[in-house]
N, C-alpha and C positions, 0 to 999 in steps of 0.2 A: 596785577592789571587787572581790574574793574570787566565784568560783563557786555557785553549792551546785547540789546531786542529791537531787532533788528522788524520796525513793524512794517505789513507793504504800503509803499506809497511811501515810507517815510526816507530820509537822506541818512549817512552814517557819516557826514563829513561835508562842512564847508570850501573843503576843499576841492577843485576839480578833477583830480588825481584818482578821484574813488569813481568814478568813471569810467576810467578806462580799463576793464579786468580783466582779463587774458590765464588762460590757462599755459602758460611761458610765450615766451616770445624767438622769433623768427622770422625777421624780414629774405632774408637771402643774404645777407650785411653782414652777419656776423654767424660766428658755428652752435645757436642753438646755449648759449651761456645762461639764459634768460631759463629755458626749459632746465637745466640742468638744479639752478637753484631752487624754482619752482617742488623740486623732485628731494633736490638739500632740507626744506623747510618742514615737506609734507609728512617726509620721516622723519625729522626729528621730535617735528608736534605730535605725530600719532604713535611714536614709542612714548612719550610724555604722559599724554593722555591717558592711553594703554597701563602704565605703570600705577599712574595717580588714581582708577579709576575702579572704586570700591565695590558699588553697586551693579559694576555692568554686570552680565552672568549671574548672579545671584535672583531673578525674577527673568519670570517671563516677557521677550523678547523677539518683536513683528516689523518685518520692513515691510513699507505702507508705500507702495506704488496706485497713484492715475487717482491721488481720492484727500480729502482732509480727515479725512476720523475712518476708525478701523471697528467689528462689533468683536466682543468675547462675548462665549457665552459659558452660563452654568449650565449642572445638570444635578439635579437631584437625588436621592436616593432611591434603589424602589424593591421591592418588595417580593418574595417569595411566597408564591398558595401552595395547596394543595390542587392536581386537575382532578376534575371529575370524567370517570370514562363516559365516551361517548360527545364529552363538552368541547367542537373544534377548540385550538388555540389561535387569537387572533387579534397578540401582541398586543391589546389594549392597555399594559401595565407599560405605557413610555415611561420616562421618568420626567418628573416638572422639571420642563427649561425656563432660567432666565436670560435675560441679553444686557451686556454691558460696552457702550458707546467708548472710546478714548479716541478726544481728539491730539490734532495735530498744534500745538502753539507754535508760535509766532518763531523766524530763525534767531537763532542766539549767534553771535556774531564774540570776537574778541581781534583786537586789529589794536597795530603797530606801524610805525613814518622807520623805516629802517634807511639815516640819512646817511651818502655814498660815504663822507668822508671821517663818519667814526664807524665805519665796517674797515677802512683802508687802514684810521688808526689803529684799530681791534682788531683786526683778519676780523678768523671767523668766529672767535668765541662771542660774541657777538649778537651773532644772529642767529646762533646755539642757543643763549640761553635767552630770544624773545620766541622760537619759534616752542621753545620750553617751556616758558610763563604762560604762551596762547596756550597748549597743551592742559598743563595746569588749570585755567582758569575752563575751562571745557567741561573737562570731569570733574570740577568743582561744580558747578552750574547744574549738572546731570548729577550728581548724589545728590545734594540738595534734594531738587527734587522728588525722588523717588526716597530717598527717608522721609520724607511728611506723607509724602502715598502712605507709603505702607504705618506710623502710624496714627492716618485718618483711620487709614484698613483695619489697627488695631480697637476705631471706636466705636466699629457701623454692625447694624446687628444684619444679619445676612438677606437678600432678594430675592431668597426664595423660601415659600413658607407653604408651601402646597404637602401633605399630606403623600410620603408619609414625614412630614418637615412634622417644624421650622429645621430648617440647617443651623447649625450654631454660628453664630456670629466674631464677633474678637475678640480681644480679653486682654484685660488691665490687668498688670503685676505691679501690685504697690511696694516700694523698699521699705518704707517707713519714712518718717520726717529725716533728714542729716543724713542718709544713707546713701544716699548716690556714690560716694567711693570708700565704703563699706565692701573690705570684698567679701566676709563672709555671707552676708549679704545678697549678693551679686549671684555668689555657687547658690546659693536655696533656691532664687529664682532660677537658675538654668535648672534644676531639675523639676518645678515648682512646673516651667515652662514646658517641656521634655513629656510632662503625665499630663498637662491641659493638649498638648498637641498629638500622642499620643489616643489620648480617650475623643478625640475628632478628626480620628483616622488622616490623618496630614503626611505624606508620604517622610520616610527616617533622611532620607534620600535630599540634601540640599537645604537642608538648617542651615541657615545662618544665624548668625547674631552677630551686631554693630553696638560698639563700646566706646568712649571716650578714650585717649592715652593713656590721661590718667587713671579710667577706673581698671584696660588694662593695666598697665603695672602696679598697681594695688593687689590684682590678684595674685603678681606674681612675688611681690616683697612680700604680704598679706599673709598669706591660706599654705598648709604646709606643700612641701615640695612633691606631695604626692600628685599634685593635679601639673605636672610641667609634664614636656613630653619629653620621654627618653631620646625617640631617636633624634632630637638636637647635640645629645650628648651629657656628660656629667652633670650633677644637679647642678654643680657653681657654676658648670660652662655656663651653661642657662641660665641661672640669677645678671651673670658678667653679662652678659649679651644681652639681656633682656626680650630673649626668643624663647620659642621655645614653646609657649602654651595657645594648643594648637587647637583645642576645643575640648568644651564640658558638656557629660550628659548626649553624645553624638552632638552635637550642636557646635560646627565649627564658626571661630572668632576672629574678627579682623577689628579692625577699629579705626574708627576716620572721624577730623573734627567740622566731617557735615552734617550732622544728626544736630535737629534740632533742640539742642540740650541746652535746659534751662531756657530758649528763644523765648518763652513770654508771647504774647499776641503778634504775630505773622500775619498781615496784609495780602492782600492778591495786586500783582502790579498787571500793567498794562502789556500783553503779549502774552498773558498765558490765558489759554483755551479751558485747561484743566482748574481744579480750584486743586493750589495746594497750600492753603492758606490755616487757621486754625489757634486755638492756644496752649499750647507748648509752653509753658509754667511747668515745673514739675518735670518737664520729660529726661530721661535720663539713658535709654539704650531703647533696642531693641531686636527682638527675634522673630523672623518668620523664616516658613517656608517659598519654594519658589510660586507658586500661586499668587502671595497673597498682594502684587502688581505687579504691571503691565508697563511695558513702554513699546512704544511705535517710534519708530525712527523714516522719517523720508529722507536724507542726505544725514553719514556718516561724517564721522569728523574729518572735513580735508581742507586745504589751505588755498587762499588761490592768492595772483598778487597783480602790482601794475607790469605793463609793457612796455618796450624799451624807448616809444614815445615820453610817456608821464615820466619815462625814469630821466632822460633827458634834462623836462622842464623845470623838473623837482628837484634832481638832481638825488634821487633815492627812490627806495619801492617801496610801496603797500603792502602790508604785509596781513591780511586779512586770516585767521579760523572761524569755520562757522560749522551752525552743527543744529539742524531741525528733528524736535523729540517732541515725546507727550507721553504722557506717566500717567496715571489714577490707580486708587486700590482695585484689586479684583476678586480676590475669594479671603472676605473677611475670620474664617474660621483660622489663615495661616499664619495668622497676625499677632501678634503682643505685644506691646509697648511694656517699658518698665519707667515705671517711675518713684519719685521720692517726693510725697509730701504729706 
């Protein structure tokens, strides 16, 4: 199911059913079954969204209220100096500070019309399937934005250049042409990335790597089994299940199809108030800390459905999943992009 960005003043659908949204329906003649439907839809959609989102929780996240943007600050390093007896300490050694503003993108929606007869014939399985697909669509859009923002961070210089800086910028590790799925090259890149992050004083906690599924399974099948986590069981069991590869060099590993993996040039689209565009030719993975990017949310994943009057007119319900968020790079020092060029 494709995602749609709802622009201010725009219309979702020419169908007039879209104008009668409610958070449940009970006109006194029913027992509130529409409100029950909404709760079921919401629970199923949010469960699907949370299970599918890879990036959520791996970067900075703040809630936006009563505004269109949110500011984050960077602080540079401070210096220590010897005190001269009799000289007042005036606190004049404040660190250099820079500010980053992250805007709210337009409303993301994913919607479907559920015809009464189809639901009757399919019982409740159709509703569950639709709510799960809506959750997956929103999660996919969320992850794509975050991963592109982190990739852009890896290509940036740090905004603080004042003394005692400049602060270190992002890093790109090239695996070499044709090595996107070379397991040993990927493992070597993990240790190089850990060294780079250590040298930049990026915290060891919260380091995350995101690879494509094919890269992840190449690590399991091509590299000696000493990288498999024995907590998942014997070596053969881990190989059979395809699980057990938890981290390398202290970096947690996740797999996703939402990386801009060899995506070429990705253009900016209407509704994106932050810049997620770029040339991602050769891109093949990310390694980053929590400060690499930040997400602001005004509306978390939620569900709306039409009320009983519209249901009677169109013999069905319009189900809308929505999410209002924005994302951008934050601290380039915490971002590393893997390429194979």
